N, C-alpha and C positions, 0 to 999 in steps of 0.2 A: 374555296368555301370549307373544305374538310379541315383546313388548317385553322380557321376561325372558330369552328365547332370544337375542335380539340382544345384550343387555348381557352375558350369560354368554359368548357367542361372542367378544366383544371383550376379555374378560378372559383367555381362553386364547390362547396363541401357537401358531401352527401350526408344524410342522417346517420348512416352506419359509421362513417368516418368520425363524425362529431361525437357520437356515442363512445367510440373507441378512444378518442382523445380524452374525453371527460373521464372515462373509467381508468385509464392507464396513466394519466399525467403525472400524478404524484408517486406512482408505484415503480416505474421503470425508467431507466436511463434514456437519454435522447437517442442514442444509437439504436436501441431496441424499439423505441417508439417509431423511429423512421422505417424500421422493417415491418412494423405493424401497419403503417400507412404508406404503401408503396406508391411512388409517383409524387410524393410531397417532399419538398425540400425542408431543411431544418428551419430556415427563415419562415417559410409558410406555416410550419407547425407552431412556431413560437408566436407568430402574429395571430393565428387563429385562437391559440390558448389565451393570449392576452385579451382578445376581443370577447372571449367567453368569461374572462375574469377568473381564470384558473390559478393565478398566483405567479410568483416569481420563478423563472426557469433556471436561475443560478443553482438552486438546490433541488431542482426537479430530478427525481429518481435517486436521490442520495439519502442516506440515513445519518442521523445525528451521531456524534461521537458516543454519546450516553447510550443510545439504542445499540450501536455496534459493541460497545463494552458489555452490555447485557447479553447480546447474542453470543459473544465468544467467551463469556464467563470471566471478564477482567474488571478491574477498577477503571473508572473513566480516565483518571490520569495516566494509568499504565497504557490504556488503549491509545490515548492521545500521543504518548511518547513512541509507541510502536508505529503509529502512522507517520509521525514526523520523521522518525529514523529511516523509514522506508522511502521517504520522499513522496508520499501520496499528497495529492492536491487537496487542500482543505478549503472549503468555502465557508464564509462567515455570514450569519444572518441575524439580525436583531429579532427578538421574540415578537415584535410588532409587524415584522415582514420586510423591513428595509435591509438593504444589502451594502450599504456604505461601509467601507472598512474602518474599524476602530479597535483600540486596544482595551476597551472596557470589558470587564469580566462577564457581563450579562449577555454577550453576543454568543449565539449558539454555533457550533462548528459541525459541518456536514462533510462526509466523505462518501465516495462511491463504494458500494458493497463489494464489487469484484476486486477493486484495488485493495480494499481493507482485507478481504479474505487472503489474497496473495501475501500481503504484509504480515498478517497473523500466522500463516503457514510457515513463512520464513522464520519469524520470531520463535515459533515452536521448535523448529529444527536447530536453531542456534543454542550455543551452550556457553556458560561462563568459563573464564580462564581456570578457575579452581576445579570445576567439574572436568574440564578437558585434561588438566594436570593429573587428576586421579586416574582417568581413563588411560592416559599415555604413560603414567609413571614418571612424570616430570615435575618440575617446580612451577607452581602457578605464577609466582613472581617473574620467573624467567619468561614464561609464555606471554605475560602481559607486556613486559619490556620489549620483547621481539615484535609483538603486535604494534606497539607504539613506534618502534624504529621503522617498521614497514609501512607505517601510515594507515593502518587499518582501524585503529581506534584513536581517540583523542584523550589527552591527559584529563583525569578527573571524571571521565565518562565510564559507565560500566562497559567492561570488555566482554562483548558477546559476539561470537562469530560462528560460522558454520563448522561442523566437525572437520570438513575437508581442509578448511583454512587453518585450524589448529594443528592438523596432521602436518601440513606443509611447514608450519613454523617450528614444529618440534623435530621434524626430519633431519635437518643439519646437525643437531646436537646428538641425536641418536646415531647418525652415520659416523660422526667423529668418535663417539664413544665406542661404537662397534669396531671402527678402524683401529683405534688405539688398543683395544683389547686383542684384536687379531695380531697387531704388531708385537705386543708383549708376549703373546703365545709363540709366535714365530721366534722371537729372541730367546725364549726359554728352551724351545726345541732345538735351536742351533747351538746353544751352550752345552 
C-alpha cells in the first residue's frame, strides 16, 4: 500500500511545485529546473509545462542571440559568429512560436547563457595573428601560415587563437633563430 501511495503522490503536482514551474519556466535551463523540482523527471516537467500552456521547451531557459549580444556588448552578428565558432548549440524558433527548422531570416536564434558565457570568455582571451606577431616580435603572415598548416584556422577565416597557441606556433622559429645565433657566436669564438 505504501508503494501505491508513493506513486500516486508523484503523479500529483503540489501547488508549490506548480508555482515554481510557472515562475521559473522561461528563466532557467531544464537542468536547473530539475534541481528546483526534486523527484520530478524531465519528461514530467515538460508534460506539466505543456499542460499549463507555458510554451515550447526547446528554447526554455535560453536567451536570444540579440539579448546575449546586448548582455556582452557585441553586435548581434559578432555574437552569432562567436557562438558558432565555439560550437554552441543554437535553437531556432519562429517569432510566432513554432520550432520547425527553416533557413528564413525571421527565425530567432537562442543559446544557453552558460555556454554563451564560456564562448565569450574564450573569444575575449583569443588574439589575432597581427596582435600576436607584435607581442612575439614575429611576422603576422608567418604565424597565419603556420596556423593554416597546423589546421588551427581555415583559409579566408579570421585567425583568432589563444595566446598559448600562438606561442607554440612561434616557438620553433624562435628556437631556430636562437640556435643559429648561438652557432654563429660559437663559430666566431672558435676562429
